[in-house]
C-alpha positions in Angstrom: -29.6 -20.5 -48.2 -29.1 -24.2 -49.4 -31.8 -24.9 -52.4 -34.9 -26.7 -51.5 -34.1 -29.5 -53.5 -31.1 -30.1 -51.6 -33.1 -30.0 -48.4 -35.2 -32.9 -49.7 -32.4 -35.1 -50.8 -30.5 -34.5 -47.4 -33.4 -35.3 -45.6 -34.8 -38.3 -47.4 -31.2 -39.8 -47.1 -30.5 -39.2 -43.5 -31.7 -43.0 -42.6 -28.9 -44.4 -45.0 -26.6 -41.8 -43.5 -25.2 -40.9 -46.7 -26.2 -39.7 -50.2 -26.2 -42.0 -53.2 -24.1 -40.8 -56.2 -27.0 -39.6 -58.5 -28.6 -37.4 -55.6 -25.2 -36.4 -54.1 -24.6 -34.9 -58.5 -28.0 -33.4 -58.2 -26.7 -31.3 -55.7 -23.6 -30.0 -57.1 -25.6 -29.4 -60.0 -28.5 -27.6 -58.0 -24.8 -25.7 -57.2 -24.2 -24.7 -60.8 -21.4 -27.1 -61.1 -20.4 -29.1 -64.2 -21.5 -32.9 -64.3 -21.5 -35.4 -67.0 -24.3 -36.4 -69.1 -26.1 -39.3 -67.7 -29.2 -41.8 -67.4 -30.1 -43.4 -64.6 -32.1 -46.4 -65.8 -32.8 -50.3 -65.3 -33.3 -50.6 -69.3 -30.4 -52.0 -71.3 -32.1 -50.5 -74.3 -32.5 -46.8 -72.8 -29.0 -47.2 -71.9 -27.8 -48.2 -75.1 -29.6 -45.5 -77.1 -28.1 -42.8 -74.4 -24.6 -44.8 -75.8 -25.5 -44.2 -79.2 -26.4 -40.5 -78.5 -23.4 -40.1 -76.8 -20.2 -40.9 -79.6 -18.2 -41.2 -77.0 -17.1 -44.3 -74.5 -19.6 -44.4 -71.1 -19.3 -45.3 -68.2 -21.2 -47.6 -66.0 -21.9 -47.6 -62.2 -24.1 -50.1 -59.7 -26.6 -47.5 -57.4 -26.8 -49.3 -54.6 -27.5 -48.5 -50.6 -25.2 -51.3 -49.3 -22.3 -50.3 -51.3 -20.6 -47.0 -50.6 -17.1 -47.6 -51.9 -17.9 -49.0 -55.8 -14.2 -50.0 -56.4 -14.0 -52.5 -54.1 -17.2 -54.3 -55.6 -16.5 -53.7 -58.9 -19.4 -51.5 -59.3 -18.1 -49.3 -62.0 -16.7 -50.0 -65.3 -15.2 -47.2 -67.4 -14.2 -46.9 -70.7 -17.5 -48.9 -72.2 -17.0 -48.2 -76.2 -19.3 -50.8 -77.8 -22.8 -51.9 -77.3 -22.2 -55.1 -76.4 -20.2 -54.7 -74.0 -22.8 -52.1 -72.2 -24.9 -54.6 -72.3 -22.8 -57.6 -70.6 -21.4 -54.9 -68.0 -24.9 -53.5 -67.0 -26.3 -57.2 -66.7 -23.4 -58.0 -64.4 -23.8 -54.9 -62.3 -27.6 -55.4 -62.2 -26.6 -58.6 -60.2 -24.8 -56.7 -57.6 -26.0 -56.5 -53.7 -28.7 -54.0 -53.6 -28.7 -52.4 -56.8 -31.8 -50.2 -57.8 -30.6 -48.7 -60.8 -27.7 -48.2 -63.3 -25.9 -44.7 -64.0 -24.4 -44.6 -67.3 -22.6 -41.2 -68.2 -20.3 -40.0 -70.8 -16.9 -40.5 -70.1 -14.8 -37.5 -69.9 -11.1 -37.3 -70.1 -8.4 -35.1 -68.7 -6.9 -34.3 -65.6 -8.2 -35.7 -62.7 -8.0 -33.7 -59.2 -9.6 -34.8 -56.2 -11.7 -32.2 -54.1 -13.1 -32.7 -50.8 -14.1 -31.6 -47.0 -14.6 -32.6 -44.1 -15.7 -31.4 -40.7 -12.6 -31.0 -38.4 -13.7 -31.3 -34.7 -11.4 -28.4 -34.0 -11.1 -26.3 -37.3 -14.3 -26.9 -38.4 -14.9 -27.1 -42.4 -11.7 -27.6 -44.1 -11.4 -28.5 -48.1 -8.7 -30.9 -49.9 -7.8 -30.2 -52.9 -5.0 -32.5 -54.9 -4.2 -34.7 -57.5 -7.2 -37.0 -57.9 -8.0 -40.3 -59.3 -7.6 -44.2 -58.0 -4.2 -43.2 -57.2 -4.8 -40.2 -55.2 -3.6 -42.5 -51.9 -0.2 -43.7 -53.3 0.4 -40.2 -54.4 -0.9 -38.0 -51.2 -0.3 -35.0 -53.2 -2.9 -32.8 -51.7 -3.7 -29.0 -49.8 -5.8 -28.1 -47.3 -7.3 -25.3 -46.2 -9.8 -24.1 -43.9 -13.5 -23.1 -45.5 -14.2 -20.8 -46.8 -12.2 -20.2 -49.8 -10.9 -17.1 -51.4 -9.2 -16.6 -55.1 -6.0 -16.9 -53.5 -6.5 -19.7 -51.4 -6.9 -21.8 -54.1 -3.7 -20.6 -56.0 -1.9 -21.6 -52.9 -3.5 -24.8 -52.5 -2.0 -25.3 -56.3 1.4 -23.8 -55.6 1.9 -26.0 -52.7 1.5 -29.4 -54.9 4.4 -31.5 -56.1 3.0 -31.8 -59.0 1.4 -28.4 -59.7 2.9 -28.0 -63.4 0.4 -30.8 -64.3 -2.4 -28.3 -63.2 -0.9 -24.9 -64.6 0.8 -26.4 -67.5 3.7 -28.6 -68.0 6.6 -27.8 -70.9 4.3 -25.6 -73.0 1.1 -27.6 -71.8 -2.1 -25.8 -71.5 -2.9 -26.9 -68.5 -6.4 -26.5 -66.9 -9.1 -23.9 -67.4 -7.8 -22.1 -63.8 -10.9 -19.6 -64.1 -13.0 -22.7 -64.0 -11.1 -24.5 -61.2 -10.8 -21.5 -59.1 -14.5 -20.8 -59.6 -15.3 -24.4 -58.8 -13.3 -24.5 -55.2 -14.5 -21.3 -54.3 -18.0 -22.1 -54.7 -17.6 -25.7 -53.1 -16.3 -24.2 -50.2 -19.1 -21.5 -49.7 -21.6 -25.0 -50.1 -19.7 -27.1 -47.4 -20.1 -24.0 -45.3 -23.7 -23.8 -45.5 -23.9 -27.8 -45.2 -21.7 -27.6 -42.3 -24.5 -29.0 -39.4 -25.3 -31.5 -42.3 -22.5 -33.4 -43.5 -19.4 -35.3 -42.1 -17.2 -35.0 -45.3 -17.5 -34.8 -49.1 -15.6 -36.5 -51.5 -15.5 -35.3 -55.4 -12.8 -37.9 -57.4 -12.4 -37.4 -59.7 -12.8 -34.1 -61.3 -11.9 -34.1 -64.5 -10.3 -30.9 -65.5 -9.2 -29.9 -69.0 -8.4 -26.2 -70.8 -12.4 -25.8 -71.2 -14.3 -27.2 -68.1 -14.1 -29.1 -64.7 -16.5 -31.8 -64.9 -17.3 -33.8 -61.4 -17.1 -37.4 -62.7 -17.7 -38.7 -58.9 -19.3 -37.5 -55.8 -19.6 -39.0 -52.5 -21.6 -37.6 -49.1 -21.2 -38.9 -46.1 -23.7 -37.0 -43.4 -23.5 -36.6 -39.9 -24.5 -39.0 -37.5 -27.4 -38.5 -34.9 
């Protein structure tokens, strides 16, 4: 059963046709998935307070109903490491078309993977997993399986990737936390099954994986057309 809060987010987003990133991440958090610590604000003062408490670089993103693909509109800034930079970037972001708020969140470092789903007209919900980040379309190193997934499906997907050693550990490296990654993929596929009649596609890119955790750094959900 879908969480009541998830249903409310979907319902309020139907007129837009897609779910704003803060709400998409809220859905993921309701499912027990990890997301970065963040603040959603229009206040530079509040954002700076959050930045100083973070003790690490932050990411700032414009939240706008008119901007679906943020990188195409320079609506996301990573590696902000000073109050002055945060101030100037927030001032710029607030001027972007339709910007309602700024999402400021802790910047997480690790291996970037992509986890996605789409409703295939022939097979139903399918899950995509691979090496992610901004280079995902260049390397095109992904695997696809029908939902729902089992743990064995996750391992099969990883084994099929050209860059699987980056995940499992390269030349003595620790690799990512396979237990966390497997849990995320299996439970994400279960969520997609529950959302089958509501969503057209879901993109979690990047998901930042380390030896300790897998954190969803960006989330985009496209709803089905009426």
